[in-house]
Structures are given as C-alpha cells and as structure tokens.
C-alpha positions as a printed NumPy array, in Angstrom:
array([[  0.   ,   0.   ,   0.   ],
       [  2.825,   2.405,   0.839],
       [  4.473,   1.728,  -2.523],
       [  1.248,   2.613,  -4.347],
       [  1.013,   5.916,  -2.464],
       [  4.69 ,   6.654,  -3.179],
       [  4.275,   5.872,  -6.869],
       [  1.119,   7.977,  -7.062],
       [  2.806,  10.958,  -5.435],
       [  5.875,  10.603,  -7.683],
       [  3.664,  10.432, -10.778],
       [  1.647,  13.44 ,  -9.644],
       [  4.798,  15.468,  -8.951],
       [  6.309,  14.642, -12.34 ],
       [  3.045,  15.508, -14.105],
       [  2.867,  18.916, -12.441],
       [  6.527,  19.601, -13.264],
       [  5.906,  18.683, -16.91 ],
       [  3.002,  21.091, -17.398],
       [  3.8  ,  23.885, -19.856],
       [  4.549,  27.261, -18.393],
       [  1.772,  29.817, -18.544],
       [  1.499,  31.904, -21.679],
       [  1.6  ,  35.193, -19.843],
       [  4.997,  36.706, -20.273],
       [  6.483,  40.096, -19.793],
       [  7.045,  40.611, -23.524],
       [  6.159,  39.593, -27.058],
       [  8.366,  39.328, -30.136],
       [  7.64 ,  41.468, -33.176],
       [  9.387,  41.189, -36.515],
       [  9.848,  44.381, -38.516],
       [ 10.542,  43.677, -42.202],
       [ 11.776,  45.542, -45.253],
       [ 10.299,  43.511, -48.108],
       [ 12.279,  45.547, -50.651],
       [ 15.717,  44.643, -49.238],
       [ 14.695,  41.352, -47.63 ],
       [ 16.065,  42.465, -44.269],
       [ 14.214,  42.018, -41.   ],
       [ 14.713,  42.36 , -37.273],
       [ 13.096,  40.585, -34.342],
       [ 12.583,  42.768, -31.297],
       [ 11.171,  42.037, -27.861],
       [  8.48 ,  44.483, -26.789],
       [  7.332,  44.619, -23.157],
       [  3.587,  44.161, -22.608],
       [  3.263,  47.397, -20.657],
       [  1.411,  49.557, -23.235],
       [  4.331,  51.975, -23.024],
       [  5.505,  53.565, -26.267],
       [  9.024,  52.494, -27.23 ],
       [ 11.111,  54.353, -29.828],
       [ 11.799,  52.041, -32.774],
       [ 15.037,  53.904, -33.489],
       [ 16.363,  52.609, -30.149],
       [ 14.985,  49.079, -30.566],
       [ 16.245,  48.687, -34.148],
       [ 19.726,  50.158, -33.638],
       [ 22.361,  47.578, -34.536],
       [ 19.9  ,  45.254, -36.309],
       [ 19.742,  44.337, -39.991],
       [ 17.325,  47.257, -40.516],
       [ 19.838,  49.8  , -39.215],
       [ 21.451,  51.377, -42.27 ],
       [ 23.934,  53.341, -40.113],
       [ 22.574,  56.778, -40.908],
       [ 19.705,  56.934, -38.42 ],
       [ 17.183,  55.572, -40.913],
       [ 15.284,  52.335, -40.442],
       [ 13.414,  51.541, -43.7  ],
       [ 10.65 ,  48.933, -43.396],
       [  7.377,  47.898, -44.997],
       [  5.578,  45.572, -42.563],
       [  5.518,  44.012, -39.119],
       [  4.054,  40.945, -37.494],
       [  3.728,  39.181, -34.166],
       [  6.198,  36.354, -34.076],
       [  6.198,  34.824, -30.586],
       [  4.139,  34.896, -27.392],
       [  1.2  ,  36.737, -28.956],
       [ -1.826,  35.136, -27.293],
       [ -4.093,  37.966, -26.152],
       [ -1.602,  40.599, -27.349],
       [ -2.114,  43.791, -29.332],
       [  0.735,  45.922, -30.689],
       [  0.25 ,  49.413, -32.042],
       [  2.806,  50.988, -34.371],
       [  2.642,  54.79 , -34.213],
       [  3.85 ,  56.325, -37.457],
       [  4.212,  60.031, -38.16 ],
       [  1.18 ,  62.125, -39.066],
       [ -0.959,  60.383, -36.449],
       [ -1.173,  57.076, -38.326],
       [ -1.458,  53.994, -36.117],
       [ -1.205,  50.436, -37.458],
       [ -2.302,  47.599, -35.153],
       [ -1.716,  43.869, -35.04 ],
       [ -3.281,  41.324, -32.686],
       [ -3.4  ,  37.586, -32.157],
       [ -6.224,  37.508, -34.731],
       [ -4.488,  39.749, -37.281],
       [ -0.792,  39.05 , -36.801],
       [  0.506,  40.883, -39.897],
       [  0.195,  44.441, -41.203],
       [  1.86 ,  46.257, -44.075],
       [  2.33 ,  49.998, -43.674],
       [  4.308,  50.86 , -46.828],
       [  4.508,  49.561, -50.411],
       [  7.281,  47.04 , -51.065],
       [  9.067,  49.39 , -53.473],
       [  8.912,  52.36 , -51.115],
       [  9.861,  51.393, -47.533],
       [  8.951,  53.826, -44.748],
       [ 11.624,  55.237, -42.466],
       [ 10.771,  54.26 , -38.879],
       [ 13.284,  56.589, -37.202],
       [ 10.482,  58.596, -35.556],
       [  8.008,  55.72 , -35.118],
       [  7.035,  54.198, -31.787],
       [  5.536,  50.852, -30.781],
       [  3.532,  49.739, -27.755],
       [  2.207,  46.269, -26.923],
       [ -0.234,  45.105, -24.263],
       [ -2.467,  42.225, -23.218],
       [ -6.134,  42.735, -24.061]])
C-alpha cells in the first residue's frame, strides 16, 4: 500500500513539473521587415502599453542602415502573442495595429519602404 502511495505521489509530482509554463509573459516578439531589401529584425516588446522608440529598438539590427534611418514595410507578431495587441505609431498620427487575430500588417509599399526613425511601438495584453 505504501508503494502505491509513493508511486502515485511521484507520478503526480512529475506531471505537475511537466506542465507547460503559462502563456503570460512580460514581452512579445515582433518582426519588422523591409520587403524591398529582404532584411528584417526581431525585437522584444514589453507588454506594458508603453511607447518604445523604434530607433532605439532597431539600432544595430539588420534594418539599421547606419545613418539613423530604419526603412521597413511591414511588421508581425512572431512569438508569445496570445491575447496581445501591438500598435505601431507612425508620423502624421497614423497607427497600425496587429493582434493575435491579425498578426501581420503592411504599412508601406514594397518598393517604397517607410523610415521608422520617428516611429514608436507599444504592446499590451487585451
């Protein structure tokens, strides 16, 4: 009888340890892409609904062309995006949003990438 209880407790403990971690995380991963050049960058965005300057987040990535310009055409949620919305704030008051239901958005034509040096991004759980 004691061996059955021991085996049951061991099985229960290993089952609990093997459960996947919760999906709530402190950040999500967004990929910003320049479809004209084929370059892209993955950036982690905290889920705090705080605007982050893309010029800071993209510095040193494949989209950084070393003259303070960050040309891109689209962005999409790449990882940990359950219940997440990200808003990309472009100049002239234009906001482009992506969510777990609409994970991709283009904001410039392929042949004419938009400079994101003054753009901001914010992500949050909804």
